[in-house]
N, C-alpha and C positions, 0 to 999 in steps of 0.2 A: 293533483298530479304536479302542479307547478311548485307547491310548497316542498314536496319531496325532492324535486330536481334542484331547487335552491339549496336545500340542506346538503345534498351530495356534492354540489359545487363548492359550498363553503368548507366541507370536510376535505375535499381534494385540495383546495387552496391552502388550508392549514397544514396538511401533510407536505405539500410541495414547499411551503415556506420553511417548515421545520427541517426538512431534508437539506435545503439550501443553506440554512444557518449552520447545521451540523457539518456540512462539507466545508463551508468557509472558515469556521472555527478550527477545523482539523488541518487546514492548509496554511493557516497564518504562521508567519515566521519561516526562517530558512532551516531551522534545526528540527530534526525528527524527534517527536515526543517532547523534549525539553521540559520535563516535569508534568506534562499533561497526561490524562488517562488514555488518550488515543491520538493518532495522527492520520491524516489522509494523504496518500502518496500516489502519484501518477506512475503508471507502468509505461516506460519508454523504450522497451526492448522486447525481443521475442524469445529469449532463452527459456522462459517458463511456459511457452505455448504447449498444449492448448489450455492449461489451467488458468493462466493469466496471459492476456494479450495486450499488445501495444494499444494505448488509448484507454485502458481500464483504470479505475481508481481502486485502491485497496485501503482497507482500514487496518491499521497496525497498532497493537497494544504493547506495553512494556514486556520484556522477556521474563520468564520464570527461572528459578535456579536450575531446574532439570527440564529438558525439552525432549519429547519422544521423537523417534525416527519418523520420517514422512511428514513432519511439520514444515510448513513454509515459513521462513524467517527473512527478516530484512537485516542486513549487516552494513556497517560502514567499513569500506575497504579503501584505505588511503584517502579518506574524506568523501568518497563516492558511494552512493547507496546501491547495494546489490541485493536482490530478492531471489533466493533459491531455496530448494528443499533440502532438509537434513537427510543424509543417507543413513546415519546411525544415531543412536541416542546421544544427547549432549548433556553433560553435567559438569562443565568447566573444561578448560584447556582449549584445544583447537577444534572447531567444528568441521565435520566432513560434510560437504554440500555439493549439490549438482543442480543445474538447470534442467527442467523436464525435457527440453528440446536438445540438450547437449549429450554427446556420446560419452564424455569422460567426466570424472569428478573434478571439482575446482582445485586449483593449486594456488593458494594464497600464502604459502609459506614465505616468511621474511617480510610480509607486508603488515601494515598497521590495521588490524581487524578487530572489530567489536560487534557483537550481536546487539542490535538496538531495538528489535521488536519482533513480534509474532504476527503474521498475517491472519486476521480474523474473518474478513469479508471482502468480496470482490463486487464492484459495481461496474458492469460493462459500459464501455464507450464514454463515460462521463469525464474522462481525462482530456478528451479532445478540446472542449471549450477552454479549459485551463491552459492547455498548451498553446492554443491560438492567442489567448489574451497575452501570455508571456511573449509570444512571437511579436505581437503588435507593440508591446511596451519596449521591446529591445530594438525595434526599428527606429525609434525616435530618440 
C-alpha cells in the first residue's frame, strides 16, 4: 500500500511541477505571445463573466486568418490587452466584439487595435498569486 501511495505522490509532484513551469514560461516577458506558441494572461476585469472571471488565468495562442463568431479573443487596444468574444466571423478588417457581461458591442473605432490571440483555456483562480506577487514587487 505504501509503495502505491509513494507512486501517486511522485506523479502528483511531477504534474504540479510541470504545470508550474508551463505557467511561468507563459507569463515571462511583458509582451503577449512575442513569437511563442502560447502565452498565459491574468484576467483582471469582469466584462467576460461568467465565462472568465477576475483572478482566472487564460491560455492564449496566436490568431488564425479567419476566426468564427463566438470565439473569445485577446486584442491589444492602444497597448492595453482586452479579452472579449467575437460577435460575428472575422476574416480581416475590424472585429466586432463584446464582453459577455456587457450590454452593448465594443466601440474601438479610431483606436490602435490588433488581435493578438485566441483564448484556448481557462484556469480558475490561479491569477491571484501572480497579481499578489506583482503587488508586492511594486511596493518596493
